[in-house]
LOKOL-416264 format. One line per field, with one value per residue: residue in one letter; x, y, z of N, C-alpha, C, O in turn. Coordinates in pm, 1 decimal. Layout:
<pts>
resn: A_...
n.c1: X_...
n.c2: Y_...
n.c3: Z_...
ca.c1: X_...
ca.c2: Y_...
ca.c3: Z_...
c.c1: X_...
c.c2: Y_...
c.c3: Z_...
o.c1: X_...
o.c2: Y_...
o.c3: Z_...
</pts>
This chain:
<pts>
resn: M_L_I_N_H_R_N_T_G_E_L_R_G_R_V_K_S_S_G_G_A_T_L_K_E_F_D_I_W_D_A_R_Y_Q_M_A_D_V_L_E_T_T_N_E_S_S_G_N_L_T_G_Y_L_D_Y_S_D_N_A_D_F_T_F_V_L_P_Y_Q_E_D_Q_T_N_F_E_L_Y_D_K_K_S_G_S_L_L_T_R_I_N_M_S_P_A_I_S_Q_F_Q_S_T_Y_P_K_E_P_G_S_F_S_F_S_L_P_P_M_D_S_T_P_V_Y_L_I_T_G_I_A_L_S_L_L_L_M_G_M_I_I_S_L_M_R_K_K
n.c1: 84.4_73.1_160.4_33.7_53.8_1.2_262.2_224.8_93.1_-178.2_-276.9_-303.6_-104.4_-113.8_40.4_-42.8_-83.9_-108.9_-314.1_-464.1_-383.0_-246.8_72.6_241.0_199.1_154.1_183.3_129.4_233.6_7.5_18.6_-109.3_-78.7_150.1_447.3_659.5_934.3_940.8_1111.7_1073.3_1109.6_1166.0_1176.3_1303.5_1442.2_1668.2_1542.0_1300.9_1247.3_970.3_719.5_520.5_217.2_48.8_-243.6_-369.8_-628.3_-566.1_-288.5_14.8_233.9_532.0_586.2_792.1_828.9_974.8_1047.1_848.9_816.2_552.3_389.1_120.0_-68.9_-112.8_-265.2_-431.0_-548.9_-777.1_-714.5_-885.7_-1155.8_-1148.5_-1190.9_-1122.1_-890.2_-741.4_-646.6_-376.6_-264.5_21.5_135.2_184.9_403.9_594.1_631.9_739.2_977.9_1107.4_1142.3_1309.3_1532.2_1651.8_1834.7_1817.7_1752.6_1456.8_1365.0_1407.8_1403.7_1577.5_1705.2_1923.7_2091.7_2025.9_2257.2_2491.3_2584.8_2793.6_3069.7_3137.3_3132.4_3336.2_3567.2_3578.3_3617.6_3870.2_4030.6_4002.9_4114.6_4384.0_4457.4_4431.8_4626.5_4856.3_4859.1_4902.6_5157.9_5304.5_5279.5_5412.7_5678.2_5749.4_5787.8
n.c2: -115.6_213.4_518.6_831.3_1019.3_1250.2_1382.7_1523.1_1441.0_1284.7_1311.4_1507.6_1623.4_1732.0_1888.7_1943.5_2173.7_2170.4_2343.5_2327.5_2465.9_2481.7_2371.3_2285.1_2203.4_1983.2_1810.4_1463.1_1168.5_924.6_618.3_396.5_385.7_229.0_272.9_173.3_64.2_-116.8_-355.1_-413.3_-660.9_-750.5_-949.0_-790.8_-589.8_-508.7_-428.8_-213.0_46.5_89.8_280.2_189.1_155.1_59.8_-2.6_-35.6_-124.9_-68.1_31.0_10.3_240.0_402.7_699.2_967.5_1233.0_1551.9_1677.8_1929.0_2200.3_2188.9_2027.3_1803.2_1647.0_1457.3_1487.0_1332.8_1393.0_1343.7_1492.4_1546.0_1505.8_1631.3_1507.1_1387.3_1139.0_1007.1_1065.7_1118.3_1097.0_1223.5_1270.7_1067.3_924.3_1127.5_1202.3_961.5_946.0_1178.3_1116.0_896.9_998.0_1241.6_1449.1_1532.7_1780.5_1969.5_1809.1_1928.3_2250.9_2557.6_2867.3_3135.3_3343.3_3697.5_3910.3_4168.5_4328.4_4502.6_4452.2_4238.6_4351.2_4543.1_4385.0_4238.8_4448.3_4549.5_4323.4_4295.2_4539.6_4511.6_4295.4_4412.2_4615.5_4457.1_4334.2_4556.0_4644.4_4418.3_4420.8_4661.2_4600.8_4419.3_4572.5
n.c3: 0.0_-92.5_67.3_173.5_403.4_668.1_870.6_1097.3_1320.7_1477.4_1723.0_2026.5_2285.4_2622.9_2891.6_3217.7_3492.9_3857.7_3908.7_3680.8_3457.1_3124.5_3070.2_2868.8_2525.9_2252.3_1934.3_1861.8_1705.8_1593.9_1735.2_1640.7_1373.3_1178.6_1019.6_751.0_543.3_243.7_56.1_-269.0_-507.3_-845.1_-1150.5_-1335.6_-1195.6_-923.3_-701.5_-546.9_-319.0_-121.4_40.6_324.6_500.8_788.3_977.8_1306.4_1536.2_1799.7_2005.7_2189.7_2341.5_2452.0_2624.4_2689.3_2904.5_2966.1_3290.8_3438.8_3657.1_3889.5_3734.2_3696.0_3560.2_3256.8_2948.7_2676.9_2359.5_2084.9_1785.6_1568.2_1654.0_1897.1_2134.5_2465.0_2518.5_2716.6_3057.9_3265.3_3589.5_3707.4_3950.6_4159.2_4042.9_4012.2_4281.2_4381.4_4231.3_4322.8_4593.9_4574.3_4438.5_4578.7_4534.0_4274.4_4018.3_4061.5_4258.4_4496.1_4647.0_4667.7_4790.4_4731.8_4966.2_4986.5_4818.8_4831.1_4542.7_4493.2_4591.8_4421.8_4162.1_4197.9_4251.0_4011.6_3828.8_3909.4_3860.5_3580.6_3498.8_3584.1_3422.3_3165.9_3186.4_3211.1_2958.5_2790.5_2878.1_2809.4_2527.7_2470.7_2540.7_2347.8_2121.7
ca.c1: 0.0_146.7_103.3_43.8_-2.7_63.5_350.5_204.2_38.3_-323.9_-310.0_-250.8_-70.4_-110.9_91.2_-121.8_-38.6_-203.6_-428.3_-536.3_-327.5_-165.6_214.0_301.6_105.0_228.4_123.9_189.0_199.3_-81.4_96.0_-183.5_-25.3_286.0_507.9_779.3_979.8_939.1_1193.4_1001.7_1199.3_1104.7_1275.5_1375.2_1522.1_1718.7_1449.5_1258.0_1204.4_835.7_663.7_410.5_147.2_-46.2_-322.2_-424.5_-730.5_-507.8_-141.8_82.9_357.6_592.6_602.3_878.2_809.4_1066.7_978.0_827.1_769.2_408.0_308.9_50.3_-146.0_-90.1_-390.2_-415.0_-671.2_-790.5_-717.8_-1000.4_-1282.7_-1129.5_-1227.4_-1016.5_-871.9_-698.1_-583.3_-287.2_-215.8_164.3_181.6_250.0_534.0_684.1_664.7_828.4_1108.3_1169.4_1187.3_1419.5_1647.0_1625.6_1929.6_1793.0_1680.9_1313.1_1332.1_1419.3_1418.2_1661.7_1724.1_2047.7_2065.6_2052.5_2397.8_2522.2_2666.1_2901.3_3204.1_3160.3_3168.3_3463.9_3673.3_3584.8_3677.3_4013.6_4095.6_4008.7_4209.6_4517.8_4479.2_4451.8_4757.7_4956.6_4863.7_4964.5_5301.7_5361.2_5287.6_5512.8_5809.1_5778.2_5827.1
ca.c2: 0.0_339.2_607.4_976.4_1047.8_1364.2_1349.2_1619.3_1375.0_1284.6_1329.5_1628.1_1600.9_1851.4_1875.1_2037.5_2204.4_2132.6_2434.3_2303.9_2544.2_2407.1_2408.6_2253.1_2138.5_1939.0_1704.6_1330.7_1072.4_819.0_494.1_290.6_383.5_177.2_297.8_94.4_57.4_-253.3_-372.9_-494.5_-707.2_-811.2_-1013.1_-689.1_-499.2_-564.7_-392.0_-75.3_72.2_146.6_308.1_102.4_200.5_-36.8_55.1_-129.9_-59.5_-22.4_23.4_52.8_313.0_468.0_841.7_1025.3_1377.2_1618.7_1727.8_2071.9_2228.6_2196.2_1943.0_1697.1_1560.7_1452.6_1457.5_1295.2_1425.7_1318.9_1625.5_1563.3_1517.2_1711.8_1430.2_1343.9_994.6_961.1_1162.4_1044.1_1171.5_1193.7_1305.6_956.9_893.3_1238.6_1189.2_846.5_983.4_1276.6_1052.2_806.7_1079.3_1373.2_1552.8_1568.4_1908.0_1953.2_1732.6_2016.0_2391.3_2634.2_3005.5_3195.2_3463.6_3819.2_3947.3_4300.1_4303.3_4600.8_4391.9_4154.7_4440.4_4606.7_4286.1_4210.5_4565.9_4553.0_4211.9_4328.3_4650.5_4454.6_4215.6_4506.2_4679.6_4355.9_4316.6_4676.9_4637.8_4309.2_4466.5_4766.2_4539.5_4348.4_4670.6
ca.c3: 0.0_-93.6_167.9_166.2_534.2_735.2_982.2_1204.2_1438.7_1487.1_1863.4_2091.5_2424.8_2707.0_3027.9_3297.6_3628.7_3961.9_3898.5_3556.1_3345.8_3029.0_3076.1_2740.0_2435.8_2134.9_1853.3_1877.6_1602.0_1639.3_1733.7_1571.9_1236.5_1172.9_888.8_724.2_405.1_192.8_-63.4_-368.8_-612.2_-963.3_-1236.9_-1412.5_-1113.1_-797.5_-594.5_-525.0_-182.9_-123.8_172.0_363.7_620.4_841.5_1087.3_1402.6_1618.3_1925.3_2009.6_2311.8_2317.0_2567.2_2601.6_2792.5_2916.7_3058.4_3410.0_3453.8_3791.5_3911.9_3645.6_3768.6_3470.9_3112.6_2879.2_2537.0_2286.0_1942.0_1725.4_1478.0_1726.8_2017.5_2253.6_2556.5_2511.5_2848.9_3148.6_3354.2_3704.9_3720.1_4085.3_4230.5_3982.3_4044.5_4424.3_4397.8_4177.3_4411.0_4718.5_4540.4_4395.1_4638.4_4491.2_4134.8_4000.5_4069.6_4378.0_4610.7_4608.8_4757.6_4746.4_4780.6_5045.0_4908.6_4824.2_4777.4_4424.3_4481.3_4598.4_4303.9_4051.9_4230.3_4231.9_3867.8_3763.7_3941.1_3790.0_3437.2_3482.7_3594.5_3302.2_3055.6_3203.1_3180.0_2812.5_2732.6_2908.9_2729.6_2389.1_2461.4_2551.3_2221.7_2019.4
c.c1: 89.8_80.2_123.6_-20.6_72.8_148.5_330.7_149.8_-111.7_-370.1_-246.7_-226.9_-66.7_-59.1_23.3_-61.7_-143.5_-328.1_-507.1_-485.3_-244.9_-23.1_282.4_197.7_178.0_152.3_201.0_141.7_112.3_-10.4_20.3_-143.0_118.9_339.4_634.1_817.8_984.8_1023.6_1119.4_1098.1_1117.3_1214.6_1360.1_1465.8_1565.3_1631.7_1421.0_1211.0_1070.4_788.9_541.8_348.6_46.2_-116.5_-375.7_-527.6_-676.9_-356.0_-93.6_205.9_403.1_618.3_682.1_861.3_917.7_986.5_967.7_770.1_617.9_325.7_243.9_-19.1_-94.8_-221.9_-361.1_-548.7_-662.2_-805.9_-841.5_-1130.1_-1272.0_-1159.5_-1104.7_-1008.7_-830.6_-638.1_-502.4_-240.9_-70.8_217.7_244.8_388.7_636.1_727.2_761.8_968.5_1180.0_1215.8_1303.7_1546.2_1631.6_1720.0_1911.3_1725.0_1530.3_1270.6_1340.7_1428.3_1505.8_1669.5_1853.1_2014.1_2095.2_2197.5_2414.1_2619.9_2783.4_3039.7_3235.9_3204.2_3305.7_3579.7_3690.1_3652.0_3827.0_4087.7_4107.9_4108.2_4353.7_4552.4_4507.3_4588.0_4869.3_4969.3_4931.8_5115.3_5369.1_5377.1_5395.4_5653.6_5847.7_5822.3_5966.0
c.c2: 123.0_434.4_752.7_1026.7_1163.5_1318.1_1443.3_1556.6_1390.9_1312.7_1457.5_1594.8_1732.9_1814.1_1984.5_2056.0_2158.9_2220.7_2418.7_2383.4_2454.2_2459.1_2388.5_2177.8_2103.4_1828.3_1574.5_1243.4_963.2_684.8_378.3_280.0_337.9_196.6_214.2_111.5_-89.1_-257.4_-467.9_-532.6_-768.3_-878.2_-910.6_-599.7_-568.0_-522.4_-243.3_-63.0_144.8_169.1_222.9_157.2_94.7_29.0_-56.7_-55.0_-10.1_-40.1_68.0_132.4_380.0_613.0_898.5_1176.8_1436.4_1676.7_1878.9_2095.0_2246.0_2113.7_1832.1_1599.5_1567.8_1411.6_1430.9_1312.5_1377.0_1455.6_1648.1_1587.7_1609.8_1636.4_1389.4_1192.4_937.1_1077.5_1080.7_1137.8_1130.8_1218.5_1188.6_922.9_1001.5_1229.3_1074.1_879.1_1078.5_1214.3_957.1_883.8_1221.4_1484.0_1594.6_1704.7_1882.9_1875.7_1818.5_2159.6_2460.1_2776.1_3056.9_3317.0_3586.9_3862.4_4086.2_4281.3_4399.8_4537.5_4305.9_4241.5_4504.3_4509.5_4254.1_4325.3_4573.8_4443.9_4242.4_4441.7_4599.4_4371.7_4305.2_4574.9_4581.5_4334.0_4435.8_4675.3_4531.8_4351.5_4573.9_4707.3_4470.1_4445.4_4709.0
c.c3: 0.0_4.2_131.9_294.4_597.7_852.6_1100.4_1330.4_1446.0_1630.0_1916.5_2237.5_2499.2_2844.7_3108.4_3436.3_3728.7_3958.9_3769.5_3437.6_3254.9_3034.5_2941.4_2658.0_2306.9_2063.1_1872.9_1762.5_1663.3_1623.6_1668.2_1425.5_1242.5_1032.1_875.3_577.6_365.8_66.4_-157.5_-479.6_-725.6_-1044.3_-1311.5_-1326.2_-984.1_-679.5_-589.2_-381.0_-188.2_19.0_198.4_492.3_661.7_959.4_1175.1_1487.1_1752.1_1919.2_2146.7_2269.8_2444.9_2532.2_2717.8_2789.9_3004.8_3175.2_3405.5_3593.0_3791.7_3812.9_3727.5_3674.5_3327.9_3049.0_2732.7_2466.8_2142.1_1876.6_1639.5_1554.7_1847.7_2145.5_2334.1_2551.6_2645.9_2926.6_3248.5_3465.5_3728.0_3860.7_4159.5_4174.5_4015.0_4191.0_4448.8_4346.9_4272.3_4542.5_4692.2_4506.4_4448.4_4591.6_4345.2_4126.4_3998.8_4192.7_4503.3_4559.7_4712.2_4703.9_4808.2_4863.3_4959.8_4928.1_4764.1_4662.6_4410.5_4492.2_4474.9_4186.2_4074.9_4205.0_4083.4_3793.2_3787.2_3863.4_3640.6_3410.0_3487.8_3471.0_3182.1_3066.2_3170.6_3029.9_2745.0_2755.6_2824.4_2583.2_2371.7_2466.5_2420.6_2113.1_2040.9
o.c1: 176.1_-41.5_221.4_-135.4_194.6_111.3_411.0_160.3_-165.0_-488.7_-150.2_-315.9_-21.9_-108.0_29.9_2.8_-252.2_-435.4_-606.5_-538.7_-180.2_1.2_371.0_118.9_255.9_67.9_321.6_24.0_140.9_17.8_78.9_-169.0_201.6_283.7_705.1_741.6_1027.3_1008.6_1104.8_1161.5_1013.0_1332.5_1474.6_1558.5_1508.9_1646.8_1505.3_1143.3_1058.5_815.0_467.9_420.5_-31.9_-55.8_-421.2_-514.9_-735.3_-303.7_-154.8_274.1_323.3_666.3_644.1_877.6_950.6_872.1_1063.9_686.2_562.4_203.7_305.9_-27.7_-41.2_-283.4_-277.5_-649.4_-553.7_-900.2_-896.3_-1205.0_-1372.9_-1154.5_-998.4_-1107.8_-878.5_-586.5_-553.1_-185.1_-43.4_334.4_350.8_481.0_752.1_845.1_855.6_1067.3_1299.0_1318.1_1388.5_1656.1_1601.3_1688.3_1982.3_1648.7_1483.6_1152.8_1284.6_1457.3_1506.6_1643.3_1886.2_1917.5_2180.0_2253.2_2357.4_2727.3_2866.8_3123.7_3350.4_3301.7_3383.5_3679.8_3802.5_3734.2_3902.9_4194.5_4212.7_4178.2_4436.3_4664.8_4598.1_4657.2_4968.1_5080.4_5010.3_5192.3_5479.1_5478.9_5462.6_5742.6_5965.8_5889.5_6019.8
o.c2: 134.6_431.5_789.4_1071.2_1174.1_1225.9_1443.2_1615.8_1499.5_1335.1_1509.1_1544.6_1834.1_1720.0_2102.3_1966.1_2114.8_2178.1_2488.4_2370.1_2360.8_2576.6_2465.3_2099.6_2184.3_1761.0_1575.2_1244.6_915.0_642.1_273.1_178.8_403.2_143.3_187.9_167.0_-174.5_-172.1_-586.9_-445.8_-829.6_-866.1_-938.5_-538.9_-669.0_-575.2_-160.0_-151.3_249.3_87.8_188.3_200.6_46.3_107.3_-159.7_65.8_80.1_-116.2_153.4_96.4_410.0_644.7_880.0_1240.5_1378.5_1719.0_1948.4_2018.4_2311.0_2128.9_1774.8_1480.6_1669.5_1313.3_1497.4_1255.0_1369.9_1528.2_1758.3_1680.1_1661.1_1694.2_1360.9_1124.0_830.8_1173.6_986.0_1244.3_1016.4_1190.1_1207.1_895.5_970.9_1246.4_1087.2_844.1_1062.0_1255.4_938.5_840.6_1312.7_1601.8_1683.0_1741.6_1785.1_1875.9_1782.2_2183.9_2423.4_2801.0_3025.3_3387.2_3581.7_3852.7_4116.9_4224.2_4379.9_4566.6_4302.3_4209.5_4517.9_4547.5_4243.4_4302.2_4601.8_4468.5_4217.6_4439.5_4638.8_4377.9_4276.4_4590.7_4620.0_4317.1_4417.6_4701.8_4553.3_4320.4_4577.2_4760.9_4463.0_4403.1_4790.7
o.c3: 87.1_21.9_66.7_294.1_583.0_925.1_1193.8_1437.8_1422.9_1654.3_1860.2_2306.2_2445.3_2907.3_3073.5_3490.2_3691.3_4001.5_3749.4_3327.5_3302.2_3007.0_2904.0_2711.2_2256.4_2122.2_1897.2_1726.4_1772.9_1511.6_1642.9_1360.4_1306.1_936.2_972.4_498.3_443.6_-21.0_-129.2_-539.5_-703.1_-1011.2_-1347.0_-1379.8_-941.9_-569.3_-622.5_-328.4_-252.1_107.6_106.2_582.3_579.9_1032.5_1125.4_1507.1_1812.2_1837.8_2210.8_2173.8_2533.8_2423.3_2833.4_2685.8_3108.3_3158.5_3372.9_3640.5_3703.1_3808.0_3817.1_3705.3_3283.8_3090.2_2671.6_2508.0_2084.5_1908.1_1638.1_1523.2_1896.0_2254.1_2278.9_2577.1_2685.6_2869.5_3308.7_3439.2_3764.1_3887.6_4219.2_4251.2_4042.6_4222.2_4527.4_4411.4_4299.5_4597.2_4779.5_4541.3_4371.6_4607.9_4297.3_4215.7_3940.4_4228.3_4606.7_4442.6_4829.7_4586.3_4922.4_4833.6_4870.7_5037.4_4659.3_4682.0_4322.1_4407.0_4429.8_4118.3_3980.5_4144.1_4034.5_3704.5_3694.4_3807.3_3580.9_3308.8_3405.5_3421.2_3104.1_2965.7_3107.9_2979.5_2652.0_2663.3_2773.3_2521.3_2268.6_2400.4_2386.6_2019.0_1966.1
</pts>
């Protein structure tokens, strides 16, 4: 079967916050469509590569999402009908990951104490001035 199918994805994924706001939204290829290449051989040729598409009524697939702060749910929609296909509460998996790997980003929060930036700028300025003077002296000695 020759195919002429859009690669934009038939499904729409949404990552939602605990308050219900959409954090991220994207298209997903419908895993029920399986695409492949088939090598067709004849007596006259060594073979032609042809695209092939097969459809199944159901499919399993693994989907990996990057962690976003305050994400709690993942929703999967059919783009054509707009109907919700499934909603997954990710909170238990996130809690388990955070308790297993407490030092991973997103597993803890911290804040730095406020710092007066004046000494930082003063030290940086002095260091750059000394570096510039050293370069000028070095160039003058080479002449």
